[in-house]
N, C-alpha and C positions, 0 to 999 in steps of 0.2 A: 546144552553146553558144548562149546567147541572143543576140539581136540587140541590141547595145549602142549602135547609132548614134542620135544625136539631132541636132536642128537648133536653132541660135540665130539666128532670122531666116534670112538666106541663108547663114549659116555652118554648114557640115556638120562634125560631130564624130564621130570613129570610136567614141568612148565618152563618157560624161558627166563624166569626171574631168579637171579642170583644176587648175592650181596658182595659189595666191593671190599677187598681187603683193607683192614685198618679202620673200618667204619661200623663193624658189627661184632667186634671182639672175637670170641670163639663160638658165638651163637648162643651160648648159655645165658649171656647177659640179657638177651632179648626174649627169653622163653616166657616171661610174664606178659609180653606184649603181642606176640604173634605165635601161631602154631608152627614150630620150626619145620615140621614134616610137610608143611604146605608150600615150601619153597623148592625151586628147581635145584638149588645148590647154595651152600654157605662157604664163602671163601674166607678163611680165617686170617687173622692179622699176620703181618710179615714175620717169617721165621728164619733165623740164621744159624750157622753151625755153632757158633759160640754166643754166649749171652751178650747183649748190648744194652748200655745204659740210655742210649739216645742222646739228643741234644739238650742243652741247658734251657731253662725257662726264661722268658716266654717263648712258646713254640706254636702258638695258634693266634691268628688274628682275623677278625671279621672284615670282609671287604664288600663292595657293592655287588650284590647278587652272587655271593660266594664266600669262600674262606681260604686263608693261607695256612699251611702247616709245615713245620720242620721237625716233626717228632723224632725222626732219625732212627726208625726201625727198632725202637725199644722192645726187647723181648728177652725171655730167659733161656733162649737157645733150643735147638732141636731135641736134645736129650730130655729136657724138661717137658717139651711137648709130648714126646713119646711115652714118658713115664707117668705124667700127671694129667695132661689135658686129653690125650687120646682115649684113655679109659672112660672119660666123662662124655665124649662126643661120638664114640664109635657106633652107638646104637640109635642115634637119631636117624629117623627114616627119611634121609635125603642125602645128597652127595656132599660130603665134607671134603673140601679142597684146600690144600695148604699153599699159601703164597711163600715162595722161597726166594731169599735174597742172599747176596754174598759179595765178597770183595776180590775174589779171583775165580776163574773157572773151576779150580780144584775145590774151593769152598762150596760153590754151588753144587758140584757133583756129589760131594760127600754128604751134604745135607739132604739132597734128593734121594740118595741111596738109602739113607736111614729111614726116610719116609716111605720108600718103596717097599720096605719090609712090613709096613702096617697094612693088614688085610683089608680094613674097612675105609681106607683112604684111596679112592679110585683115580685121583688126578692131582697134579700140582699146577700152580701158576707161577711162572718164573718172572720175577721183577728184574728186568735188565736195565732199569734206570739207575742202578747203583754205581758208585764210582769204582773204577778199576785201580786199586791201590798200587798195582805193579806198573801202571802206565800213566802216572802223573795225575790220577784222580778223574780222568775223563770217564763219563758214564759209558758202560758197555753198549747201551742201546742206541747210541748216537752214530755209530758206524756199522757198516755191514760186517767188517772183520771182527769187531768186538762182540756184536750180537751173535755171530756165527760161532765164535769160540766158546761162548757159554753154552749154547744149545748143543753143540757137538759134544762137549764134555759131559753134560747131563744126560744126553740121549744114550751114551755108552753105558750108563749105570742106572738109568730109570726106565722102567718097562711098561708103565701105565700111560694114561692120557696126559700129554704134555701141552699145556697152554702157555704161550709166551706173551707177557704183557708189554706192549710197545710204548716207548716214550714219544710224546708229540713234539719234543724239542729237537727236531731234526729238519733237514731240508726236504727229504723225500721219504715219507713213512712207508710208501708202497715198496720201495727198494729194500728197506729193512725187513718188511714182512716177507718178501720173496726170499731173502737170505736165510731167515730162520726156517721157512718152509723147506728149503733145500737141505737143511741140516736135520730134518726129522720132526719139526714141531707138528703136533696134531691140530693145533688151533692157535689163533692169536687173539688177544684181548686188547682193546684200546678205546680211550686213551688213558695213560697215566696223567698225572697232574702237569700243568704248564708252569714254568718257572715265573715267579712274580715277586713283588716287593711292596711293602707299605711303610709309610713314614709318619711319625708323630711330629708335627711341625712345631709344637710348643717345647717338647723336650729335645728337638733337633736330633732325633735318632730313629733308627728303624724299629718297627714293632716286634720283629723276630730276633731271637738271640744270635742267629747266624746271618742276619740281614735279609736273606732271600728264602723262599719256601715254595711249596707246590700249591698252585691255585686250583680249586675245585668248586663245584656248585654250578648253578644255572648259567653263570657267565661263560663257562667253557663249552656249553652245549653245541653252539653252531660250529665251532672248530672240530669238536669230537665227531659230530655228524658227518661233516665233510670228509674227515679222515677215514671213518668207517666205510663210507661210500667208495672212496678211492681204493682202499685195501681190499674190500670185497670183490672188486673188479680185477684185482691184480693177482690174487691167489686162489687156489682151488680148495684150500682147507677152510673149515668154518671160522667165522669171525664172531667174537663176543664184543658187544658195544657198551661203552659206559662213558660218562662225562656229563654231569648236569641233569640226569634224569630225575624228575620230580613228580611225575604223574604218568598215567597210562598213555596219554597222547604222546608224551616225549618218548616213551618206550616203543610205541608203534612206529614213530618216525625212524628210530634206529633199526627196527626190524625191516621196514620198507627200504632202508638204505643198504640192506644186505647183511645185517647181523642176524645170526641164528638164535642168539640169546643175548640177554642184557644183564648188567650189574647196576645196582643202586648203591650209592655211596653217601655223599654228604647229606642227602635228604633223610637218611636214618637218624641224624642228629635232631632234625626238626620234628619228625613224626616217626616214632619207633615202629609203627604199624604200616608204614608206607609200602613195604614190599608186598603184602597181601592185597592192599588196595590197588596197587598197580596190576598184580596178577588178575584180580577180579575185573578191573577196568578193561584189560586186554580182552578178556572173555566176553564182556558186555559189548564191546565194539565189534568183535567178530560176529556175534549173534545178530547185532543190529544191521550188519552189512551182508548177511547171508553167507558168511565164510564158515565152512565146516572144520577147518584146521588152520592153525597159526602159520603153517608152512605155505599157505596160499599167498601170504603177503610178504614173506621174506624175500628181499631183493627185488621187489616189484618196481622200484624206481629205476 
């Protein structure tokens, strides 16, 4: 068996396979399908400072080779996570990582600070694709200034591994990556969903309640792969790749493009055991090609 261990900054993963936020619940929901301790990490659903109801239904729509969603970060808030979810997940023998969202740098920082106090949460993933309510609703992650402001605020109050999840809805994602690296990000993960739309031509209306949503699934993979390759060459911190990974071959492509680890998202809805299948598939490929460690193929393109 090949050595599948990888590192994301100071964060040690037993293998490079993690779950994408919003597609794996808090991990507990998948315990009947996969051994949770067999994953490199579980990134739990988006968590905000205050509870959020999310958007009105319908908020999911199937598309060709993917899906659209506009769930809207529905969650019960960080205090509920600390009081009720954390006690249930803290003893799972893998890295439990919290995805943090917010509407201002101060919200992000306060939410991160409360999670910082949880001993068994070794990292957070910042979702900077959220709208900045103080700046007309433009997403933080689409400008260097906006992305930097969030990372700077969080870095002052969060002291563990900080992964920043980048939006693909930008002109130059490498520029954004360099900006968050400069503010103290330990890693970047990409891509978040691409903005899209679907229309019911009989009803003459959009399929989502707020008209547009985030596109994920196999359709976005070529875009995600290109962006991971670009960013991996632009920064010196580790890159986590995601976007349309459906099997081990997809995951290996991301690793070869420069990702030190990967996340699996939409594929979890189709096959709840896909994560361990991808992990085992990576190992089988490495064995078949005489590779002793997964590190041998990271960034080989």
